N, C-alpha and C positions, 0 to 999 in steps of 0.2 A: 221605443218600448224598453223598459229596463229589464236586463237579463238577471236572473237570480241564480243561475248555475255557477258553481265555483270553477275558477280557472285552474287548469293543470299547470303547475310550475315545473320547469326543467331543473334537474338536479345540477348543482355546481360542483365541479371537482377542482381541487387545488392544482395550480400549475407550478411545478417545481422550478426553482431558480437555476439558471445555468452557471451562476458564479458562486464563488466561495465554497467550492466543493472540498472541504477538508475531510469528509466522510469519516466520522468517528472511526477511523481505520476500519471501515467495513460497512458503513451505511451507504445508501445510494444518494443521499443528500447531506449537506453540511450539518454536523451536529456537535453539540457540546459534550463534555465528558459524562454528563448525566443522561445523555441520550436525546436531549431536546435539540430542535433545529437551531442552527446559527441564525437563520433568517426566518422571520415570521413567528407565529405563535407556537408555543411548545406543543409537541405531538406525543401522544402515548406510544410507548415502545415496549416490546416484549422483554422479558428478563434476559434472554440470550442476546438480544440486540444491544441492551445496555451494557452487558458484560463485554461484548465485543467492542462497543463504542469506547469504553473506558480505556482499553488498551490501544485503540487505534486513533482516538481523537487527537492527540498530539498537536493541537493548535491549527491555525488557519493554513492548512496545507496548500491549497490552491489559491484562494482569494483571487480567482480569475487566472490562476497559474502565474501570478506575477510577484507576490509579496515576499517579505522577509523570512519569517520562520516557516518551517514545514512540518508536516505531520508524520505519522508512522504507518507501518504496514505489517504484513504477516509473513509466515515462512513454512518450509518443509515439503519435500517430495521424495519419491522412492526409486529404487533400482539405479542402474548405471546409465551414464550418458545423459540423456534428456531427463525429463521429470515425470514422476507418476506418484499418485497418492497411495498411502498405505493404511492409515487409520484416521479417525476423527474424534478420538476420545479427548474430552476437554482437559487441557493442561497436561496431556500425555507426555511422559518423559521420552526424550530422543534415544534411539539405540546408540550403543558405543561407537564412536567414530573410528573407522579403520583407514580412511584416506589420510594422506600426509597433512600435518598441520600447516596452516598458512600464516605468513606474517601480515599483521595489520598496520604496520608502520608505513605511513604514506606522507611524503613531504607536501604533496598537493592532493587534496581530496578528490579532485576531478581526474587524477591519474588512474583512479580505480577502473574507469572505462574511458578509452581514448576518444578523441573527436572523430576519428575515422570509424571506429566501432559504433559510436553513437549515431553517426550518419547512416550507417548500414542498418541500424535498428529502427530508423525512421525519424530521428531527431532532426528538426529543422530550425531550431532556435539556439542562440548562444548558450554554452555551458555556463552554469553559475555555481560558485561556492555557496553552500547553504547550511543552515543549522536547524536541526530538528530535535527538540528536547535535550539539548546538550550534546547531540551527536553532530560532528563536523562531517559534512558530506557534499555531494554534488547534485544539482538539479538538472535533469534532462527533460526536454519538453518538445512535443510536437504540436504545432498549431499556435496561432497568435494568442497572447493573453486576452481574456475577456470574450473570446469567441465560444461557440457552442460545439466545436469539434476539436479532436485531438486528445492528448493525454499528457500526464506529468508523472515522472518517476524520480524519487529521491533515493540515492544510493550512498551508503556510508560503510566504512570500515569501523564498526562500533567497538571501541575498546572498553566500554563500561558495562556491557551486558552480553552474556553468552546466549546462544540459541536455547539452551536448557532453561535459563532464567526467563527468557521471553515466553517459552511455551508454558511454563508454570504459572505465569501471570495472565495468560491470554486464553480463556476458555473458548471452546467452539471452533478451534482450528484443527488442522490435520497434519500429520507427519508425512513428509514426502522426501524424495531424493532428487537432488539437482546436480548433475555432472559428477555423480559418485559421492556426494556429501549429503548427509541427512539435514533436513530443514524443517521448520515449522511454519505453516502457512495459514493465515486468516483471510478467508475469501468472502467478500460480500458483493460479488458481481462487478460493480463499477469501481470498487476499491479493493486493494490487496496489499497485505503486509507479509513479508517473508524474512525470516532470520535463518541464516545458513550456518551450520556448525562447522567452522573451519579452524577453530582455536579454543584452547581452554581459557584464554584471556579476553575473548570477545566473539564477535560474529560479523558476518556480512549482513547488513540490514537494508531491506528494500521496501519502499512504500510507493505504490503506484495507484494512480487515480485517473479514470477516464472522465471526460466532461459529460454533463447531462446533454443528451441529444437523442434523436430518434434512432432506434437500433443501436443503443449504446454498446460499445465494445467492452468485452470482459477484460478486467485489469490483470488478472493473474498470469495469463499467457505472456503478456508484455513484460510483467515484472520478472517472470522466470527467465526470459531471454537476457535481461540485464543481470540477473544473478549468475547465469552461466558465464557471461563475459567477465564479470568481476572475479569469479573463481579462477578463470583461466589466467587473468592478469596478475593476481597476487602471487608473489614468490613463496616458496616453501620456507617455513620458519627455521 
C-alpha cells in the first residue's frame, strides 16, 4: 500500500575541515581576508568577524601546519609578570610603555625562542624559519602536519609595525600586559594574534592557531607563553 505521509528529513550540519586553518587571524576555520572560508562555499559572517578576519587573515597560516607563508595574530595583556586583560575597545591605543625597550635585531629569526624553550612549551616538530606578510619569523609546531591535533605558533621580531599600529588596524581586540609589557591581543578561541609593545621601531608579533578538533584548545594561552619567552630572550636596546 502506498504511504502518503511526508518523510521527516534529518538536518545536515556542515563538518569543518581540519586542514588549512589560517583563521583569518581570529576565525575558527580558514578564511579569506573578506571573511569567506578558504575551503567550501562562502559563508556569511558578522561585521566584527570580517574586521577581525582582515587583520588576521595573513595567508595560509597552517595549510595543515606545513606550508610556506604564515598568517598573523593578535596581542596585549595587563599587569606585571604573567598576563591579564584590561580593555576591549576596538583599536584602543596602548598605554605608554614604561618597561625597557628591547632590541629587535636578530641574526636568526628562530633565536627569538630557543629549541630548549620551545620543547618546554610543547613543541615536538623541527623549528622552521618562516615569513608572514613580510615578517621574518620562526614557526613552532606541536603535532604532525595534516593531523587533527596540536597547534602552530608563528613568532617574529617585527621591525615594520609597532604594537600601536597593529592595535589601530585591528578592531575587536583587547589591551593586555605580558611580562610587564603592554600588548594588543585579538582572540577568536582557536586563533590568536598578539603584538607586544617592546620598541618604538617595531613589536614582538605572535600568531597562534590550534587545529580543528573535539574540545579544541584555546590559542591565546599558548601564544602568551611564547610571547613571554620572546620578551625574556630579547636584549635591551
